[in-house]
C-alpha positions in Angstrom: -6.5 79.9 93.0 -4.4 78.7 95.9 -7.2 76.7 97.4 -7.9 75.0 94.1 -4.2 74.1 93.7 -4.2 72.7 97.3 -7.2 70.5 96.5 -5.7 69.3 93.3 -2.4 68.3 94.9 -4.2 66.6 97.8 -6.2 64.5 95.3 -3.1 63.6 93.3 -1.2 62.5 96.5 -4.2 60.4 97.6 -4.3 58.6 94.2 -0.6 57.7 94.2 -0.9 54.9 96.8 -4.0 53.5 95.1 -2.3 53.5 91.7 0.8 51.8 93.2 -1.4 49.2 94.9 -3.2 48.5 91.6 0.2 48.1 89.8 1.4 45.6 92.4 -1.8 43.6 92.2 -1.6 43.6 88.4 2.0 42.4 88.6 1.2 39.7 91.1 -1.8 38.5 89.0 0.3 38.4 85.8 3.0 36.5 87.6 0.5 33.9 88.9 -1.1 33.7 85.4 2.3 33.1 83.8 3.4 30.6 86.5 0.1 28.6 86.1 0.5 28.7 82.3 4.0 27.4 82.5 2.9 24.7 84.8 0.0 23.6 82.8 1.5 23.9 79.3 5.3 24.0 79.4 7.0 22.6 82.5 6.5 21.8 86.1 8.4 20.6 89.2 8.0 17.1 90.5 9.5 15.1 93.4 10.1 11.4 93.7 8.1 9.7 96.5 9.3 6.1 96.1 12.4 4.0 95.3 10.9 2.4 92.2 13.3 4.3 89.9 16.5 3.7 91.9 19.3 4.1 91.2 18.5 6.6 88.5 16.1 8.6 90.7 16.3 8.7 94.5 13.5 9.3 97.0 13.0 13.1 97.3 14.8 14.0 94.1 13.3 17.1 92.5 12.8 17.2 88.8 11.7 19.5 86.0 9.2 17.8 83.7 9.0 18.9 80.1 5.4 19.0 79.0 5.9 20.3 75.5 8.0 17.8 73.6 5.3 15.1 73.3 3.0 17.5 71.6 5.3 17.4 68.6 7.3 14.1 68.9 6.5 10.6 69.9 8.0 9.2 73.2 11.3 7.4 72.8 12.4 4.2 74.3 14.3 5.1 77.4 12.4 8.3 78.2 11.5 8.7 81.9 7.9 9.8 81.9 5.4 11.1 84.4 1.9 9.8 83.6 -1.5 9.6 85.2 -2.7 6.1 86.4 -3.5 3.7 83.6 -6.9 2.0 83.4 -6.0 -0.9 85.7 -4.9 1.4 88.5 -7.6 3.9 87.9 -10.1 1.1 88.5 -8.5 0.6 91.9 -9.0 4.3 92.7 -5.3 5.0 92.4 -5.0 8.8 91.7 -1.4 9.7 92.2 0.7 10.2 89.1 3.5 7.8 88.4 7.0 8.0 86.9 8.6 5.1 85.0 10.8 4.5 82.0 9.5 3.8 78.5 10.6 0.2 77.5 8.0 -1.0 75.0 6.8 1.2 72.1 3.6 0.5 70.2 4.0 -2.7 68.2 7.0 -4.0 70.2 7.1 -7.6 71.3 8.5 -7.5 74.9 9.6 -10.4 77.1 11.5 -10.5 80.4 13.4 -13.7 80.9 16.6 -14.9 82.5 17.1 -11.5 84.1 17.0 -9.5 80.9 14.5 -7.6 78.8 14.1 -8.7 75.2 12.5 -6.3 72.7 11.6 -7.8 69.4 13.9 -10.7 70.2 16.9 -8.5 71.0 18.4 -8.1 74.5 17.9 -4.6 75.7 21.2 -3.0 76.8 20.2 -1.5 80.2 23.0 0.3 82.1 20.6 2.0 84.4 18.7 -0.8 86.3 19.5 -1.5 89.9 20.0 -5.3 89.6 19.2 -8.2 87.4 15.5 -8.9 87.1 14.2 -11.8 89.2 10.8 -12.3 87.5 9.5 -13.6 84.2 7.1 -11.6 82.0 5.6 -12.0 78.6 6.0 -12.2 75.7 3.5 -9.5 75.1 2.8 -7.2 72.2 2.3 -3.5 73.0 -1.0 -2.3 71.6 -1.3 0.7 69.3 -0.9 4.1 71.0 0.2 2.5 74.3 3.5 1.9 76.0 5.1 -0.5 78.4 6.6 1.3 81.4 9.0 -0.3 83.8 10.8 1.1 86.9 14.6 1.0 87.0 14.4 -0.8 90.4 12.8 -3.7 88.6 12.4 -6.1 91.5 10.8 -3.4 93.7 8.6 -1.6 91.2 4.8 -1.8 90.6 4.9 -1.1 86.9 3.8 -2.4 83.5 4.6 -6.0 84.3 2.0 -5.8 87.0 -0.7 -3.5 85.7 -0.3 -3.5 81.9 0.2 -0.7 79.4 -0.1 3.1 79.5 -2.2 4.9 76.9 -0.3 7.8 75.2 -3.0 10.3 76.4 -2.0 9.5 80.0 1.5 11.0 79.5 2.1 14.2 81.3 5.7 15.0 80.5 9.3 13.8 80.2 11.7 14.1 83.1 14.2 16.7 81.9 16.7 17.6 84.6 17.2 17.2 88.3 17.4 20.4 90.3 17.7 18.9 93.8 19.7 17.8 95.7 22.5 20.2 94.7 25.2 17.5 94.5 23.0 15.7 91.8 21.8 18.7 89.9 21.7 18.5 86.1 21.0 16.0 83.4 19.5 12.7 84.6 22.1 9.9 84.0 23.0 7.3 82.9 21.4 7.9 79.5 20.2 4.8 77.8 22.2 3.4 74.9 20.2 1.1 72.7 20.8 -0.7 69.4 19.8 1.9 66.8 18.3 -0.9 64.7 15.9 -1.9 67.4 12.3 -1.4 66.0 8.9 -3.0 66.2 8.4 -6.0 64.0 6.1 -5.6 61.0 
């Protein structure tokens, strides 16, 4: 009887570390699965590698990208969006994702002239750009299901005025908040303020 009890207790004690290790591995696996699921379907962190979105976004800013909203709602003018390279850049073997601001919606007529952006013959109120634009562009009509994306640092941004429109399916997510550096944490400002009557011409 005593030998049997000793054997039983020995077996139980040898199983405890194994069970603990299995639980740890299961927890780690679940954490990885949830993190990957969040990154793929919900949100992910991104950093800014260039100055094309200055002054709104600085080089090395860290952002959280919302990857859910565009599954339910169409992009809005003024959204800052991460997207995969459009066809013109993909043809040049550009593979890095880009981040720009939505300026032209499907059906919009867009022109850049005299340092300003005109959308459907109305001057776009832009309180976020670095300086007045020094190039001419358009007029162009944004095709269905595509968007015209421009950088806030207009004169130093390779964007839609160079390589054209971005298909909706290339959109990865909307810039939601900045979490680094600490002194600039929070909502990305300034927020655009457009004429509410601005809409594509029929």
